mmJSON file of the N, C-alpha and C atoms, coordinates in Angstrom:
{"data_MODEL":{"atom_site":{
"group_PDB":["ATOM","ATOM","ATOM","ATOM","ATOM","ATOM","ATOM","ATOM","ATOM","ATOM","ATOM","ATOM","ATOM","ATOM","ATOM","ATOM","ATOM","ATOM","ATOM","ATOM","ATOM","ATOM","ATOM","ATOM","ATOM","ATOM","ATOM","ATOM","ATOM","ATOM","ATOM","ATOM","ATOM","ATOM","ATOM","ATOM","ATOM","ATOM","ATOM","ATOM","ATOM","ATOM","ATOM","ATOM","ATOM","ATOM","ATOM","ATOM","ATOM","ATOM","ATOM","ATOM","ATOM","ATOM","ATOM","ATOM","ATOM","ATOM","ATOM","ATOM","ATOM","ATOM","ATOM","ATOM","ATOM","ATOM","ATOM","ATOM","ATOM","ATOM","ATOM","ATOM","ATOM","ATOM","ATOM","ATOM","ATOM","ATOM","ATOM","ATOM","ATOM","ATOM","ATOM","ATOM","ATOM","ATOM","ATOM","ATOM","ATOM","ATOM","ATOM","ATOM","ATOM","ATOM","ATOM","ATOM","ATOM","ATOM","ATOM","ATOM","ATOM","ATOM","ATOM","ATOM","ATOM","ATOM","ATOM","ATOM","ATOM","ATOM","ATOM","ATOM","ATOM","ATOM","ATOM","ATOM","ATOM","ATOM","ATOM","ATOM","ATOM","ATOM","ATOM","ATOM","ATOM","ATOM","ATOM","ATOM","ATOM","ATOM","ATOM","ATOM","ATOM","ATOM","ATOM","ATOM","ATOM","ATOM","ATOM","ATOM","ATOM","ATOM","ATOM","ATOM","ATOM","ATOM","ATOM","ATOM","ATOM","ATOM","ATOM","ATOM","ATOM","ATOM","ATOM","ATOM","ATOM","ATOM","ATOM","ATOM","ATOM","ATOM","ATOM","ATOM","ATOM","ATOM","ATOM","ATOM","ATOM","ATOM","ATOM","ATOM","ATOM","ATOM","ATOM","ATOM","ATOM","ATOM","ATOM","ATOM","ATOM","ATOM","ATOM","ATOM","ATOM","ATOM","ATOM","ATOM","ATOM","ATOM","ATOM","ATOM","ATOM","ATOM","ATOM","ATOM","ATOM","ATOM","ATOM","ATOM","ATOM","ATOM","ATOM","ATOM","ATOM","ATOM","ATOM","ATOM","ATOM","ATOM","ATOM","ATOM","ATOM","ATOM","ATOM","ATOM","ATOM","ATOM","ATOM","ATOM","ATOM","ATOM","ATOM","ATOM","ATOM","ATOM","ATOM","ATOM","ATOM","ATOM","ATOM"],
"id":[1,2,3,4,5,6,7,8,9,10,11,12,13,14,15,16,17,18,19,20,21,22,23,24,25,26,27,28,29,30,31,32,33,34,35,36,37,38,39,40,41,42,43,44,45,46,47,48,49,50,51,52,53,54,55,56,57,58,59,60,61,62,63,64,65,66,67,68,69,70,71,72,73,74,75,76,77,78,79,80,81,82,83,84,85,86,87,88,89,90,91,92,93,94,95,96,97,98,99,100,101,102,103,104,105,106,107,108,109,110,111,112,113,114,115,116,117,118,119,120,121,122,123,124,125,126,127,128,129,130,131,132,133,134,135,136,137,138,139,140,141,142,143,144,145,146,147,148,149,150,151,152,153,154,155,156,157,158,159,160,161,162,163,164,165,166,167,168,169,170,171,172,173,174,175,176,177,178,179,180,181,182,183,184,185,186,187,188,189,190,191,192,193,194,195,196,197,198,199,200,201,202,203,204,205,206,207,208,209,210,211,212,213,214,215,216,217,218,219,220,221,222,223,224,225,226,227,228,229,230,231],
"type_symbol":["N","C","C","N","C","C","N","C","C","N","C","C","N","C","C","N","C","C","N","C","C","N","C","C","N","C","C","N","C","C","N","C","C","N","C","C","N","C","C","N","C","C","N","C","C","N","C","C","N","C","C","N","C","C","N","C","C","N","C","C","N","C","C","N","C","C","N","C","C","N","C","C","N","C","C","N","C","C","N","C","C","N","C","C","N","C","C","N","C","C","N","C","C","N","C","C","N","C","C","N","C","C","N","C","C","N","C","C","N","C","C","N","C","C","N","C","C","N","C","C","N","C","C","N","C","C","N","C","C","N","C","C","N","C","C","N","C","C","N","C","C","N","C","C","N","C","C","N","C","C","N","C","C","N","C","C","N","C","C","N","C","C","N","C","C","N","C","C","N","C","C","N","C","C","N","C","C","N","C","C","N","C","C","N","C","C","N","C","C","N","C","C","N","C","C","N","C","C","N","C","C","N","C","C","N","C","C","N","C","C","N","C","C","N","C","C","N","C","C","N","C","C","N","C","C","N","C","C","N","C","C"],
"label_atom_id":["N","CA","C","N","CA","C","N","CA","C","N","CA","C","N","CA","C","N","CA","C","N","CA","C","N","CA","C","N","CA","C","N","CA","C","N","CA","C","N","CA","C","N","CA","C","N","CA","C","N","CA","C","N","CA","C","N","CA","C","N","CA","C","N","CA","C","N","CA","C","N","CA","C","N","CA","C","N","CA","C","N","CA","C","N","CA","C","N","CA","C","N","CA","C","N","CA","C","N","CA","C","N","CA","C","N","CA","C","N","CA","C","N","CA","C","N","CA","C","N","CA","C","N","CA","C","N","CA","C","N","CA","C","N","CA","C","N","CA","C","N","CA","C","N","CA","C","N","CA","C","N","CA","C","N","CA","C","N","CA","C","N","CA","C","N","CA","C","N","CA","C","N","CA","C","N","CA","C","N","CA","C","N","CA","C","N","CA","C","N","CA","C","N","CA","C","N","CA","C","N","CA","C","N","CA","C","N","CA","C","N","CA","C","N","CA","C","N","CA","C","N","CA","C","N","CA","C","N","CA","C","N","CA","C","N","CA","C","N","CA","C","N","CA","C","N","CA","C","N","CA","C","N","CA","C","N","CA","C","N","CA","C","N","CA","C","N","CA","C"],
"label_alt_id":[null,null,null,null,null,null,null,null,null,null,null,null,null,null,null,null,null,null,null,null,null,null,null,null,null,null,null,null,null,null,null,null,null,null,null,null,null,null,null,null,null,null,null,null,null,null,null,null,null,null,null,null,null,null,null,null,null,null,null,null,null,null,null,null,null,null,null,null,null,null,null,null,null,null,null,null,null,null,null,null,null,null,null,null,null,null,null,null,null,null,null,null,null,null,null,null,null,null,null,null,null,null,null,null,null,null,null,null,null,null,null,null,null,null,null,null,null,null,null,null,null,null,null,null,null,null,null,null,null,null,null,null,null,null,null,null,null,null,null,null,null,null,null,null,null,null,null,null,null,null,null,null,null,null,null,null,null,null,null,null,null,null,null,null,null,null,null,null,null,null,null,null,null,null,null,null,null,null,null,null,null,null,null,null,null,null,null,null,null,null,null,null,null,null,null,null,null,null,null,null,null,null,null,null,null,null,null,null,null,null,null,null,null,null,null,null,null,null,null,null,null,null,null,null,null,null,null,null,null,null,null],
"label_comp_id":["MET","MET","MET","ASP","ASP","ASP","CYS","CYS","CYS","LYS","LYS","LYS","THR","THR","THR","ALA","ALA","ALA","LEU","LEU","LEU","ALA","ALA","ALA","LEU","LEU","LEU","LEU","LEU","LEU","GLU","GLU","GLU","PRO","PRO","PRO","TYR","TYR","TYR","LEU","LEU","LEU","ASP","ASP","ASP","ASN","ASN","ASN","GLU","GLU","GLU","LEU","LEU","LEU","ASP","ASP","ASP","ARG","ARG","ARG","ALA","ALA","ALA","ASP","ASP","ASP","ALA","ALA","ALA","ARG","ARG","ARG","GLU","GLU","GLU","LEU","LEU","LEU","GLU","GLU","GLU","ALA","ALA","ALA","HIS","HIS","HIS","VAL","VAL","VAL","ASP","ASP","ASP","THR","THR","THR","CYS","CYS","CYS","ALA","ALA","ALA","ASP","ASP","ASP","CYS","CYS","CYS","ALA","ALA","ALA","ALA","ALA","ALA","ALA","ALA","ALA","LEU","LEU","LEU","THR","THR","THR","ARG","ARG","ARG","LEU","LEU","LEU","GLY","GLY","GLY","ASP","ASP","ASP","LEU","LEU","LEU","ARG","ARG","ARG","GLN","GLN","GLN","SER","SER","SER","LEU","LEU","LEU","ARG","ARG","ARG","ASP","ASP","ASP","GLN","GLN","GLN","THR","THR","THR","LEU","LEU","LEU","ARG","ARG","ARG","HIS","HIS","HIS","THR","THR","THR","ALA","ALA","ALA","PRO","PRO","PRO","PRO","PRO","PRO","GLU","GLU","GLU","LEU","LEU","LEU","ARG","ARG","ARG","GLU","GLU","GLU","ARG","ARG","ARG","ILE","ILE","ILE","ARG","ARG","ARG","ALA","ALA","ALA","ALA","ALA","ALA","ALA","ALA","ALA","ALA","ALA","ALA","ARG","ARG","ARG","LEU","LEU","LEU","ALA","ALA","ALA","ALA","ALA","ALA","VAL","VAL","VAL"],
"label_asym_id":["A","A","A","A","A","A","A","A","A","A","A","A","A","A","A","A","A","A","A","A","A","A","A","A","A","A","A","A","A","A","A","A","A","A","A","A","A","A","A","A","A","A","A","A","A","A","A","A","A","A","A","A","A","A","A","A","A","A","A","A","A","A","A","A","A","A","A","A","A","A","A","A","A","A","A","A","A","A","A","A","A","A","A","A","A","A","A","A","A","A","A","A","A","A","A","A","A","A","A","A","A","A","A","A","A","A","A","A","A","A","A","A","A","A","A","A","A","A","A","A","A","A","A","A","A","A","A","A","A","A","A","A","A","A","A","A","A","A","A","A","A","A","A","A","A","A","A","A","A","A","A","A","A","A","A","A","A","A","A","A","A","A","A","A","A","A","A","A","A","A","A","A","A","A","A","A","A","A","A","A","A","A","A","A","A","A","A","A","A","A","A","A","A","A","A","A","A","A","A","A","A","A","A","A","A","A","A","A","A","A","A","A","A","A","A","A","A","A","A","A","A","A","A","A","A","A","A","A","A","A","A"],
"label_entity_id":["1","1","1","1","1","1","1","1","1","1","1","1","1","1","1","1","1","1","1","1","1","1","1","1","1","1","1","1","1","1","1","1","1","1","1","1","1","1","1","1","1","1","1","1","1","1","1","1","1","1","1","1","1","1","1","1","1","1","1","1","1","1","1","1","1","1","1","1","1","1","1","1","1","1","1","1","1","1","1","1","1","1","1","1","1","1","1","1","1","1","1","1","1","1","1","1","1","1","1","1","1","1","1","1","1","1","1","1","1","1","1","1","1","1","1","1","1","1","1","1","1","1","1","1","1","1","1","1","1","1","1","1","1","1","1","1","1","1","1","1","1","1","1","1","1","1","1","1","1","1","1","1","1","1","1","1","1","1","1","1","1","1","1","1","1","1","1","1","1","1","1","1","1","1","1","1","1","1","1","1","1","1","1","1","1","1","1","1","1","1","1","1","1","1","1","1","1","1","1","1","1","1","1","1","1","1","1","1","1","1","1","1","1","1","1","1","1","1","1","1","1","1","1","1","1","1","1","1","1","1","1"],
"label_seq_id":[1,1,1,2,2,2,3,3,3,4,4,4,5,5,5,6,6,6,7,7,7,8,8,8,9,9,9,10,10,10,11,11,11,12,12,12,13,13,13,14,14,14,15,15,15,16,16,16,17,17,17,18,18,18,19,19,19,20,20,20,21,21,21,22,22,22,23,23,23,24,24,24,25,25,25,26,26,26,27,27,27,28,28,28,29,29,29,30,30,30,31,31,31,32,32,32,33,33,33,34,34,34,35,35,35,36,36,36,37,37,37,38,38,38,39,39,39,40,40,40,41,41,41,42,42,42,43,43,43,44,44,44,45,45,45,46,46,46,47,47,47,48,48,48,49,49,49,50,50,50,51,51,51,52,52,52,53,53,53,54,54,54,55,55,55,56,56,56,57,57,57,58,58,58,59,59,59,60,60,60,61,61,61,62,62,62,63,63,63,64,64,64,65,65,65,66,66,66,67,67,67,68,68,68,69,69,69,70,70,70,71,71,71,72,72,72,73,73,73,74,74,74,75,75,75,76,76,76,77,77,77],
"pdbx_PDB_ins_code":[null,null,null,null,null,null,null,null,null,null,null,null,null,null,null,null,null,null,null,null,null,null,null,null,null,null,null,null,null,null,null,null,null,null,null,null,null,null,null,null,null,null,null,null,null,null,null,null,null,null,null,null,null,null,null,null,null,null,null,null,null,null,null,null,null,null,null,null,null,null,null,null,null,null,null,null,null,null,null,null,null,null,null,null,null,null,null,null,null,null,null,null,null,null,null,null,null,null,null,null,null,null,null,null,null,null,null,null,null,null,null,null,null,null,null,null,null,null,null,null,null,null,null,null,null,null,null,null,null,null,null,null,null,null,null,null,null,null,null,null,null,null,null,null,null,null,null,null,null,null,null,null,null,null,null,null,null,null,null,null,null,null,null,null,null,null,null,null,null,null,null,null,null,null,null,null,null,null,null,null,null,null,null,null,null,null,null,null,null,null,null,null,null,null,null,null,null,null,null,null,null,null,null,null,null,null,null,null,null,null,null,null,null,null,null,null,null,null,null,null,null,null,null,null,null,null,null,null,null,null,null],
"Cartn_x":[44.692,44.216,43.448,43.253,42.899,41.637,40.688,39.041,38.987,39.672,39.539,39.717,40.769,40.631,39.704,39.333,38.23,36.923,36.317,35.566,35.378,36.471,37.02,36.305,36.617,37.119,35.196,34.823,33.218,32.502,32.276,31.848,32.135,33.85,33.985,34.212,34.017,34.126,32.468,31.672,30.287,30.075,30.307,30.54,30.755,32.129,33.206,34.303,34.914,35.661,37.025,37.68,38.691,38.999,40.677,40.455,41.124,41.739,41.263,42.009,43.172,44.111,43.374,42.766,42.135,40.837,39.903,38.881,39.167,40.56,40.8,41.147,41.898,42.669,41.097,40.044,38.798,38.445,37.732,36.784,37.566,39.313,39.585,39.283,39.867,39.31,37.677,37.29,35.505,35.346,36.062,35.76,35.74,37.377,37.337,37.233,36.451,35.95,34.608,33.82,32.727,31.943,32.588,32.214,31.794,32.946,33.436,32.538,32.04,30.854,29.69,29.974,27.554,27.895,29.019,28.562,28.852,29.235,29.086,27.521,26.948,25.844,25.069,24.965,24.431,24.584,25.953,26.051,25.286,25.372,24.614,22.627,22.464,20.796,20.77,21.224,20.746,21.126,21.554,22.065,21.399,19.977,19.268,17.652,17.679,16.798,16.405,17.878,17.527,16.933,16.966,16.769,15.705,14.693,12.905,12.385,12.117,11.085,9.775,9.846,8.355,8.956,10.202,10.802,11.227,10.483,10.734,8.902,9.16,7.84,8.452,6.894,6.781,6.368,7.416,6.979,5.898,4.575,3.072,3.749,2.563,2.756,3.385,2.574,2.766,4.122,4.854,5.878,7.552,6.16,7.786,7.248,5.821,5.919,6.601,6.485,7.336,9.076,9.496,10.822,11.475,10.056,10.186,10.077,9.009,9.171,10.046,11.247,12.596,13.022,13.603,14.961,14.178,13.245,12.774,13.725,13.07,14.138,15.296,15.158,17.093,17.928,17.404,18.057,17.877,16.53,16.263,17.341,17.727,18.919,20.187],
"Cartn_y":[65.784,65.49,64.108,64.322,62.275,62.644,61.34,61.848,63.172,61.955,62.404,64.053,65.062,66.367,66.615,66.283,67.073,66.703,65.943,65.726,66.741,67.315,67.987,69.689,69.624,71.079,71.239,70.693,71.041,71.261,72.284,73.041,74.599,74.615,75.977,76.255,75.203,75.559,75.852,75.117,75.46,76.935,77.495,78.396,79.96,79.476,80.105,80.715,80.375,80.401,79.546,79.093,78.275,79.548,79.604,80.53,79.484,80.712,80.088,77.928,78.869,77.42,76.187,76.336,75.171,74.864,75.755,75.47,75.383,74.68,75.009,72.941,72.746,71.393,70.901,70.207,70.087,70.35,71.054,71.097,70.174,69.67,68.865,67.537,67.353,65.816,65.345,66.045,65.874,65.549,66.304,66.184,64.451,63.358,62.473,61.562,62.544,60.626,61.304,59.591,60.061,60.015,58.874,59.744,61.012,61.383,63.064,64.022,63.49,64.059,64.351,62.67,62.952,63.248,63.313,63.739,65.39,66.313,67.456,67.954,66.519,67.315,67.448,65.709,65.995,67.063,67.204,68.64,69.366,70.043,70.846,71.223,69.152,69.826,70.028,69.203,69.64,70.867,71.81,73.062,73.522,74.116,73.778,73.423,72.742,72.43,72.918,73.781,73.99,75.728,76.024,77.505,77.219,76.172,76.515,76.951,78.373,79.566,78.088,77.391,76.238,75.922,75.396,75.135,75.899,76.862,78.875,78.65,78.795,78.627,80.092,80.531,82.081,81.267,82.369,81.762,82.22,81.301,81.606,82.933,83.78,85.477,84.641,83.881,83.466,82.903,82.605,82.388,83.804,84.44,85.656,86.623,86.443,86.97,86.792,85.139,85.122,85.063,85.274,86.03,87.361,88.418,89.04,89.668,89.041,89.446,88.896,87.773,87.233,88.109,88.301,89.246,90.683,91.488,92.28,92.438,90.936,91.083,90.402,89.691,89.925,91.22,92.226,93.468,94.538,94.322,94.144,94.28,93.257,93.312,93.565],
"Cartn_z":[26.3,27.465,27.814,29.404,29.407,30.1,30.016,30.211,32.288,32.728,34.371,33.978,33.536,33.875,32.307,31.258,30.883,31.836,32.574,33.718,34.251,34.437,35.77,34.633,33.89,33.232,32.565,32.227,31.853,32.553,33.03,34.42,34.035,34.643,34.167,32.309,31.86,30.511,29.357,30.38,30.552,30.378,31.593,32.431,31.288,30.869,29.826,30.776,31.727,32.319,32.462,31.474,30.418,30.312,29.527,28.899,27.504,26.793,25.368,24.688,25.331,25.02,25.743,26.888,27.251,27.251,26.434,25.886,24.556,24.09,22.497,23.175,23.533,24.439,24.563,25.534,26.074,25.0,23.838,22.539,22.325,21.921,20.892,21.573,22.761,23.24,23.702,23.943,23.575,22.245,20.987,19.442,19.675,19.86,19.868,21.247,21.874,22.852,22.901,23.473,23.87,24.408,25.746,26.459,27.372,27.396,27.455,26.077,25.23,25.023,25.198,25.779,26.281,27.825,28.342,30.068,29.584,29.088,28.13,28.04,26.976,26.812,27.689,28.803,29.831,30.896,30.926,31.801,30.406,29.599,29.049,29.465,29.009,29.319,30.521,31.634,32.96,33.726,32.707,33.281,32.555,31.649,31.347,31.266,32.296,31.888,34.072,35.244,36.0,35.121,34.318,34.455,33.82,33.299,34.111,34.492,34.224,34.825,35.452,35.135,35.854,36.479,36.997,38.667,39.694,39.012,40.481,41.127,42.668,42.787,43.674,44.297,45.092,46.491,47.097,48.849,49.017,49.755,50.176,51.313,51.617,51.836,53.179,54.158,55.648,55.801,54.685,54.568,55.048,53.79,53.611,54.852,55.348,56.549,57.639,58.313,58.997,58.936,58.043,57.121,58.367,57.563,57.953,59.818,59.807,62.095,62.157,61.925,61.914,61.798,60.96,60.634,61.126,61.834,62.014,63.814,64.034,65.332,65.715,65.014,65.035,64.887,63.351,63.791,65.599,65.941,67.118,68.176,68.254,68.786,68.711],
"occupancy":[1.0,1.0,1.0,1.0,1.0,1.0,1.0,1.0,1.0,1.0,1.0,1.0,1.0,1.0,1.0,1.0,1.0,1.0,1.0,1.0,1.0,1.0,1.0,1.0,1.0,1.0,1.0,1.0,1.0,1.0,1.0,1.0,1.0,1.0,1.0,1.0,1.0,1.0,1.0,1.0,1.0,1.0,1.0,1.0,1.0,1.0,1.0,1.0,1.0,1.0,1.0,1.0,1.0,1.0,1.0,1.0,1.0,1.0,1.0,1.0,1.0,1.0,1.0,1.0,1.0,1.0,1.0,1.0,1.0,1.0,1.0,1.0,1.0,1.0,1.0,1.0,1.0,1.0,1.0,1.0,1.0,1.0,1.0,1.0,1.0,1.0,1.0,1.0,1.0,1.0,1.0,1.0,1.0,1.0,1.0,1.0,1.0,1.0,1.0,1.0,1.0,1.0,1.0,1.0,1.0,1.0,1.0,1.0,1.0,1.0,1.0,1.0,1.0,1.0,1.0,1.0,1.0,1.0,1.0,1.0,1.0,1.0,1.0,1.0,1.0,1.0,1.0,1.0,1.0,1.0,1.0,1.0,1.0,1.0,1.0,1.0,1.0,1.0,1.0,1.0,1.0,1.0,1.0,1.0,1.0,1.0,1.0,1.0,1.0,1.0,1.0,1.0,1.0,1.0,1.0,1.0,1.0,1.0,1.0,1.0,1.0,1.0,1.0,1.0,1.0,1.0,1.0,1.0,1.0,1.0,1.0,1.0,1.0,1.0,1.0,1.0,1.0,1.0,1.0,1.0,1.0,1.0,1.0,1.0,1.0,1.0,1.0,1.0,1.0,1.0,1.0,1.0,1.0,1.0,1.0,1.0,1.0,1.0,1.0,1.0,1.0,1.0,1.0,1.0,1.0,1.0,1.0,1.0,1.0,1.0,1.0,1.0,1.0,1.0,1.0,1.0,1.0,1.0,1.0,1.0,1.0,1.0,1.0,1.0,1.0,1.0,1.0,1.0,1.0,1.0,1.0],
"B_iso_or_equiv":[0.0,0.0,0.0,0.0,0.0,0.0,0.0,0.0,0.0,0.0,0.0,0.0,0.0,0.0,0.0,0.0,0.0,0.0,0.0,0.0,0.0,0.0,0.0,0.0,0.0,0.0,0.0,0.0,0.0,0.0,0.0,0.0,0.0,0.0,0.0,0.0,0.0,0.0,0.0,0.0,0.0,0.0,0.0,0.0,0.0,0.0,0.0,0.0,0.0,0.0,0.0,0.0,0.0,0.0,0.0,0.0,0.0,0.0,0.0,0.0,0.0,0.0,0.0,0.0,0.0,0.0,0.0,0.0,0.0,0.0,0.0,0.0,0.0,0.0,0.0,0.0,0.0,0.0,0.0,0.0,0.0,0.0,0.0,0.0,0.0,0.0,0.0,0.0,0.0,0.0,0.0,0.0,0.0,0.0,0.0,0.0,0.0,0.0,0.0,0.0,0.0,0.0,0.0,0.0,0.0,0.0,0.0,0.0,0.0,0.0,0.0,0.0,0.0,0.0,0.0,0.0,0.0,0.0,0.0,0.0,0.0,0.0,0.0,0.0,0.0,0.0,0.0,0.0,0.0,0.0,0.0,0.0,0.0,0.0,0.0,0.0,0.0,0.0,0.0,0.0,0.0,0.0,0.0,0.0,0.0,0.0,0.0,0.0,0.0,0.0,0.0,0.0,0.0,0.0,0.0,0.0,0.0,0.0,0.0,0.0,0.0,0.0,0.0,0.0,0.0,0.0,0.0,0.0,0.0,0.0,0.0,0.0,0.0,0.0,0.0,0.0,0.0,0.0,0.0,0.0,0.0,0.0,0.0,0.0,0.0,0.0,0.0,0.0,0.0,0.0,0.0,0.0,0.0,0.0,0.0,0.0,0.0,0.0,0.0,0.0,0.0,0.0,0.0,0.0,0.0,0.0,0.0,0.0,0.0,0.0,0.0,0.0,0.0,0.0,0.0,0.0,0.0,0.0,0.0,0.0,0.0,0.0,0.0,0.0,0.0,0.0,0.0,0.0,0.0,0.0,0.0],
"pdbx_formal_charge":[null,null,null,null,null,null,null,null,null,null,null,null,null,null,null,null,null,null,null,null,null,null,null,null,null,null,null,null,null,null,null,null,null,null,null,null,null,null,null,null,null,null,null,null,null,null,null,null,null,null,null,null,null,null,null,null,null,null,null,null,null,null,null,null,null,null,null,null,null,null,null,null,null,null,null,null,null,null,null,null,null,null,null,null,null,null,null,null,null,null,null,null,null,null,null,null,null,null,null,null,null,null,null,null,null,null,null,null,null,null,null,null,null,null,null,null,null,null,null,null,null,null,null,null,null,null,null,null,null,null,null,null,null,null,null,null,null,null,null,null,null,null,null,null,null,null,null,null,null,null,null,null,null,null,null,null,null,null,null,null,null,null,null,null,null,null,null,null,null,null,null,null,null,null,null,null,null,null,null,null,null,null,null,null,null,null,null,null,null,null,null,null,null,null,null,null,null,null,null,null,null,null,null,null,null,null,null,null,null,null,null,null,null,null,null,null,null,null,null,null,null,null,null,null,null,null,null,null,null,null,null],
"auth_seq_id":[1,1,1,2,2,2,3,3,3,4,4,4,5,5,5,6,6,6,7,7,7,8,8,8,9,9,9,10,10,10,11,11,11,12,12,12,13,13,13,14,14,14,15,15,15,16,16,16,17,17,17,18,18,18,19,19,19,20,20,20,21,21,21,22,22,22,23,23,23,24,24,24,25,25,25,26,26,26,27,27,27,28,28,28,29,29,29,30,30,30,31,31,31,32,32,32,33,33,33,34,34,34,35,35,35,36,36,36,37,37,37,38,38,38,39,39,39,40,40,40,41,41,41,42,42,42,43,43,43,44,44,44,45,45,45,46,46,46,47,47,47,48,48,48,49,49,49,50,50,50,51,51,51,52,52,52,53,53,53,54,54,54,55,55,55,56,56,56,57,57,57,58,58,58,59,59,59,60,60,60,61,61,61,62,62,62,63,63,63,64,64,64,65,65,65,66,66,66,67,67,67,68,68,68,69,69,69,70,70,70,71,71,71,72,72,72,73,73,73,74,74,74,75,75,75,76,76,76,77,77,77],
"auth_comp_id":["MET","MET","MET","ASP","ASP","ASP","CYS","CYS","CYS","LYS","LYS","LYS","THR","THR","THR","ALA","ALA","ALA","LEU","LEU","LEU","ALA","ALA","ALA","LEU","LEU","LEU","LEU","LEU","LEU","GLU","GLU","GLU","PRO","PRO","PRO","TYR","TYR","TYR","LEU","LEU","LEU","ASP","ASP","ASP","ASN","ASN","ASN","GLU","GLU","GLU","LEU","LEU","LEU","ASP","ASP","ASP","ARG","ARG","ARG","ALA","ALA","ALA","ASP","ASP","ASP","ALA","ALA","ALA","ARG","ARG","ARG","GLU","GLU","GLU","LEU","LEU","LEU","GLU","GLU","GLU","ALA","ALA","ALA","HIS","HIS","HIS","VAL","VAL","VAL","ASP","ASP","ASP","THR","THR","THR","CYS","CYS","CYS","ALA","ALA","ALA","ASP","ASP","ASP","CYS","CYS","CYS","ALA","ALA","ALA","ALA","ALA","ALA","ALA","ALA","ALA","LEU","LEU","LEU","THR","THR","THR","ARG","ARG","ARG","LEU","LEU","LEU","GLY","GLY","GLY","ASP","ASP","ASP","LEU","LEU","LEU","ARG","ARG","ARG","GLN","GLN","GLN","SER","SER","SER","LEU","LEU","LEU","ARG","ARG","ARG","ASP","ASP","ASP","GLN","GLN","GLN","THR","THR","THR","LEU","LEU","LEU","ARG","ARG","ARG","HIS","HIS","HIS","THR","THR","THR","ALA","ALA","ALA","PRO","PRO","PRO","PRO","PRO","PRO","GLU","GLU","GLU","LEU","LEU","LEU","ARG","ARG","ARG","GLU","GLU","GLU","ARG","ARG","ARG","ILE","ILE","ILE","ARG","ARG","ARG","ALA","ALA","ALA","ALA","ALA","ALA","ALA","ALA","ALA","ALA","ALA","ALA","ARG","ARG","ARG","LEU","LEU","LEU","ALA","ALA","ALA","ALA","ALA","ALA","VAL","VAL","VAL"],
"auth_asym_id":["A","A","A","A","A","A","A","A","A","A","A","A","A","A","A","A","A","A","A","A","A","A","A","A","A","A","A","A","A","A","A","A","A","A","A","A","A","A","A","A","A","A","A","A","A","A","A","A","A","A","A","A","A","A","A","A","A","A","A","A","A","A","A","A","A","A","A","A","A","A","A","A","A","A","A","A","A","A","A","A","A","A","A","A","A","A","A","A","A","A","A","A","A","A","A","A","A","A","A","A","A","A","A","A","A","A","A","A","A","A","A","A","A","A","A","A","A","A","A","A","A","A","A","A","A","A","A","A","A","A","A","A","A","A","A","A","A","A","A","A","A","A","A","A","A","A","A","A","A","A","A","A","A","A","A","A","A","A","A","A","A","A","A","A","A","A","A","A","A","A","A","A","A","A","A","A","A","A","A","A","A","A","A","A","A","A","A","A","A","A","A","A","A","A","A","A","A","A","A","A","A","A","A","A","A","A","A","A","A","A","A","A","A","A","A","A","A","A","A","A","A","A","A","A","A","A","A","A","A","A","A"],
"auth_atom_id":["N","CA","C","N","CA","C","N","CA","C","N","CA","C","N","CA","C","N","CA","C","N","CA","C","N","CA","C","N","CA","C","N","CA","C","N","CA","C","N","CA","C","N","CA","C","N","CA","C","N","CA","C","N","CA","C","N","CA","C","N","CA","C","N","CA","C","N","CA","C","N","CA","C","N","CA","C","N","CA","C","N","CA","C","N","CA","C","N","CA","C","N","CA","C","N","CA","C","N","CA","C","N","CA","C","N","CA","C","N","CA","C","N","CA","C","N","CA","C","N","CA","C","N","CA","C","N","CA","C","N","CA","C","N","CA","C","N","CA","C","N","CA","C","N","CA","C","N","CA","C","N","CA","C","N","CA","C","N","CA","C","N","CA","C","N","CA","C","N","CA","C","N","CA","C","N","CA","C","N","CA","C","N","CA","C","N","CA","C","N","CA","C","N","CA","C","N","CA","C","N","CA","C","N","CA","C","N","CA","C","N","CA","C","N","CA","C","N","CA","C","N","CA","C","N","CA","C","N","CA","C","N","CA","C","N","CA","C","N","CA","C","N","CA","C","N","CA","C","N","CA","C","N","CA","C","N","CA","C","N","CA","C","N","CA","C","N","CA","C"],
"pdbx_PDB_model_num":[1,1,1,1,1,1,1,1,1,1,1,1,1,1,1,1,1,1,1,1,1,1,1,1,1,1,1,1,1,1,1,1,1,1,1,1,1,1,1,1,1,1,1,1,1,1,1,1,1,1,1,1,1,1,1,1,1,1,1,1,1,1,1,1,1,1,1,1,1,1,1,1,1,1,1,1,1,1,1,1,1,1,1,1,1,1,1,1,1,1,1,1,1,1,1,1,1,1,1,1,1,1,1,1,1,1,1,1,1,1,1,1,1,1,1,1,1,1,1,1,1,1,1,1,1,1,1,1,1,1,1,1,1,1,1,1,1,1,1,1,1,1,1,1,1,1,1,1,1,1,1,1,1,1,1,1,1,1,1,1,1,1,1,1,1,1,1,1,1,1,1,1,1,1,1,1,1,1,1,1,1,1,1,1,1,1,1,1,1,1,1,1,1,1,1,1,1,1,1,1,1,1,1,1,1,1,1,1,1,1,1,1,1,1,1,1,1,1,1,1,1,1,1,1,1,1,1,1,1,1,1]
}}}
C-alpha cells in the first residue's frame, strides 16, 4: 500500500468501515510509515477533540423561538 491510498483510508479505518483485509493492510503500512502513522494519530486526536462536550452550545431561547415560529409559518403554507 502506498501513502496516497493509506491517507484516503484513514477516516474509514477510524469509523470501522474497512473490511478486515483492508484494515490489516492499512495497519501494516502505518506500522512502517512514520508519516502515515502521524497522520492517523492527528486525525484520531482531532476526532476525539471534536467529541469534547465543552464545544457544544445550546441555542439561546430567542433563537429556538424564532426557529419554531419560522417552522410553523412554513407548515401553514
